[in-house]
N, C-alpha and C positions, 0 to 999 in steps of 0.2 A: 630527884624525880623530875621528869620532863612534863610538858603540857601540850596536848593536842587541842587546838581551837577550831571547832567546826562552825563554818559560816554558811547560813542558808538564806533563802529569798527574803525571809522576814527582816534580815539585817538591812537589805536594800530598801524594803518598804518603810522601815523606820527612818530612813534618810530621805524619804519623800520621792523615791523613784517609783514610777508606775510600772512595776515589773510583775504584777500578779497575772495569772492566766486570764482573768476577766479583762484587765487592762489591754492585754495583747490581742485577744480574739475580737474584742469590740473595735479596736483600732483597725484591725485587718478587715473586718466586715464593713465597717464604716467607710473605709477608703474605697472599697470596690463597689459598694452600692452607690457611692457618689460618682465613681467613674461610669457606672451604668447610667446614672442620671444625665451625664454629659453625652454619652455615645449610644444610649438605649440598647446596649449589649455589653455583657462582660462574661468571660469564661476563664477559669484556670483549673488546676488539678483538683480543687476542692469545692468550688461553687460555679453555678451557671445561672445567669440572669438574662432573659431575652424577652423582648416585647412580642405580643401577639398582634394579629392583623388589626384588631379593634382598638389597639392602644391609642390613648390620647396622652399628650405630654403632661406628666404629673408635676412638673416644676414650673412655676411661673416666674421665678427669679433667675437671672442669667448665671449667678454663682451659687445656685442652690447647694446646700450642704447639710448633711445630717450629723448631729452630735452622736457619740457612742450610745448615750441613753436612748435617743430617738431611734437609733439603729436597732437596738434590742427590741424595742416596742414594735418597730417596723416588721421585724422577723417574726416575733411572737404572734402577730396578727396575720402572718403569711402575706405580708406586704399590704394587706387590706385591699388588694386589687387583683385577686386571683383570676378574674375574668379578663384582665388586660396583660398580665405578666406571667411568664413561666419562671419560677424561682426554685432552684434545686440545690441543696447542699449535698454534694457527692460524698463528702467525708462523713462517715458514720461517727467518727471520733468527735467531730465538731457538733454534729446534729444532736447526739446524745448528751452532750455537755451543756447545751444552751439552757435546758430547763433547770439546771442546778448550778448555773454559772456563778452565783453570788457566793457559794461555799466551796468552790472547786479550787484545788491546789494543783501545781504542776505535776506532783506525784500522781494525782488522780487521772490526769490526762495520759500519763505514761502507762498506768494500769489499764485504762480504757483501750489503749493501743494493744496491749498484751492480750486482753480479752478478745479483741478483734482477730488477732493472730490465731488464738485457740479455736475460735469459731470457724475461721476460714480454712485452717489446717484440715478440718474434717471434710471440707468440700474440694480439697486439692485435686482429686482424681477427675472431678467433673469440670472444674474451672482452674487449671494449673496457673493461670496468670493473675489470679485474684490476690495472692500474697504479695507479689511484686507490685501490684496496683496499690495496695495499702501502704507498703513501704515507700513508694514514690510519693504518696500523699504526706506521710510523716516527714520525709526529706524536704518536701516543699514547705511545710509548716516550719521546719527547723530553719530554713533559709529566710523565711519571712520574719521569724523570731529574731534572728541575728540582725537583720536590717533594723527591726524595731528597737532592739536593745542598744545598738550602736547610736541611734538617735537619742535614746534616753541617757546614755552615758555621756555623749558629747554635750548635752544640755545641763549636765549635773555640775553644780558649783558647790565645792566642799567648804562651806563657811560655818561649820559646826564646831562647838567646843569639844575637842577631842579628849580632854582629860578624864571624864568619867569612864569611858570605855577603855582607855589606856590603863587606867588604874585597875579595872576589872581584869583585863587580859594579863596583867603583870602581877596580880595579887599573889600572896603566899598560898601555898598548898597547906591548908590547915589540918592539923593532926586529927581533929574531930571528923574530918571528911573522909578519912581513910581507915578501913577496918582490917584489911587482909595483911597489912604490914604495919610495923610500929614506926612512926615518925617521932624522933626525939623532941622536935620542936617544929613550930610553924616555919616554913622556909620557902623562899621564892624558887620557882622552877629553874632548873639549870638551862633548859632550852625550850623555845616555843616553836610550834609548827602550825601555821595557819592553813587549814584544809578548806579551801574555798569551793563550795558547790555551785556558786554563781558563775556566770560568764563575765560579769562586770567587775570592775577594779575598785569598787567603793571602799574595800577594806584596806587597800594598800597604803593610804595615808596614815592609818593607825599602825600598820606593820612598820613603816619607816621610823616611827617614833618608838615603838616597842623594842626594836633591835638595838636602839641606843641604850636600853636598860638591860635587856636579856638577849643573848644570842638567838637569832630567829631565822626561820626560812618559811617558804610558803609553796603551795601547790594549787593550781587551778585543776582540780581533779577531773572536771568535765570539759577542760579546754577553755580558751578565752576568745574574745571577739576578734582579736588580731592574729590568731593562730600562733602567738608567741610561745604558748605552752600547750600547743596541740589544737587541732580543729575541734569545735564544739561537739560534745557527745550528747545525744538526746535519744532516749529509748527506755528499755526496761532492764532492771538489774536485780532480779530475785531468782537466782538459780536454785534456791531452796524450795520454791513453789513446786509441788508435785506434778503439776501440769507441764511445767517447763521440761521435766525429765522426758516427757513424751517427744519433745523435739529431737532428742538425740537418737530416737528410733526412726526418725523420718529421713529419707534421703533427699532433703531439700535444704540447701544451704541458705536460701533466701529467708528462712525462718530466723536466722542468726544475725541478719544484717544490722538490726538496731538493738542488739543485746549488748549491754554496757561492758560486760566482762571481756568481750572480744575487742571492743573499742579501746579499752584501757591498754591493750598491748601495742597500740599504735604510737605511743610515746612513753617517756620515762617517768611520768608523774606517779603512777601506781607503784612502780619500783622504788621510787624515792620515799613514798609514804611507808611502805613495808620496812624499808631500812630504818626509818625513824622509829617505827613501832617496836622493832626488835632491838633497838640500841639501849633501852633502859626502861624502867618502870615509868608510867605516865598517868596523868589525870586528864580526862576529857572535859572540855567546856563546850556547851552547845548554845549558839546564838542564832535564833531565827530559822532553824532547820526543822522541818516537820517530822523527820525520822520515819518517813513512810516506807512502804514495802518496795517501792521502785528502786531504792538504794540498799536493799536488804543484804546483798552479797558484801558490799563494801562495809556497811555498818556492823554486820556480824563479825567480820574480820577485825574491826577495831574494838568492839565491845567485849567479845569473848576471848580476846587475846589475854593470856595469863599475865602479861605485863601491864594491862589496863587495871588500875587499882581503884579508880574513882570516876564517876560520871556526874558532872555537876550541870544541872539544867538552869539556864537563865531564861525564865519563863516570860511569856507575853502577858502583860497586865492590861486588861481591857478597860474601856472608859467607865463601865459600870462597877468597877472594883473587883470583878472576877478575873481569873487567870487560867492559863492552859497547862499548868504544871501536871495535873493528874492525867490529862489527855496525852501529854508527852510520855509519861511513864507507860501508858497503854501501848503507845507506838514502840517505845524502846523494848518493851518486853517481847515483842514479836521477833526481835533480832537475837534472842537468847534461847538456846536449847535447855540450859540449866537455869531454872528460875531462882534457885537458891543462891547461886552466884550473882545473879542479877540484883537481888535484894541487898547483897553485901556491897555492891558497887555504886548503885544510885544514891546520891546524896539526898537525905530526906528533906522534905519541904521546909522544916524549921531552920535548916542550915542553908537553904537556897534563897535566891532573890530574883527580882525582875531584871530583865536586861536593861541597863542604863539607856535611856532614850536620848538620841542626839538632839541638842538644842543649840540654836544659833545665838 
């Protein structure tokens, strides 16, 4: 039996990288509000800040800078200087997310983008350029995200003890974790496949060690920061959503510009994944992935495949002692049409454990 290892953003966060949506969007807004403070004007695809005639310089220090926390407070109070500054967030995706930024994941942003497409689609006849406008905003955010993550990755120093996670990746497939076929004994997987949903390379140092133990390969299924495994993919990936089916009746290809399924065709990563899935029975391990609906097409292909015999969640254990195992099962269930098969595949909580936390 093989093993498919799913790596999500929680894996990077556990290593101390600031790769959450909140980290990114506050860094982006903080940078440009500080540029405004230097030039008294800033504009891009998503925000505009401009002084009014009555404006008085609001910074007394030559190198005035706002921290991300101050930036959020700045915006939440509408800069607290409405009579002096015109501040407008043109991106509804960003503006709608600010009020719930503390709990927002990347999947939520992609779903928000899809909701905007649905709303705008109905206005297409009266405003045919609106869909392209939204797509251009998402493309701009993607490019800013790439710049931000490159900085995060370049500053990352891997001085963690790798053994706990390596032991977890290469552990045996235990017979008690598999119901639909009979394993004669606990056995190590024949092959490992690391399916990295991140753009960063944090997992690779573990991969290098694991392949010394078990034959291994990997995919950056959404591309990587250097385009070595394809340009980064960012968008929506739930073709099972009933509203998505309406797109196919529309004669507007702009609706598909950031739909992941079409992006997957631009490189060999998806093809390589399918070849692995079809090669033998496999167990899935999940590390730090939300299993949200924005990746539903991909995850449905993995989970409902008849060769998928077991899904093992390495849950996040919070500081207060609670964990997200149950929430993960809710999310995984949305990727199954047959809930009976789902219950046979998900390894129960009693046999599951928290993701080993990297320690220096």
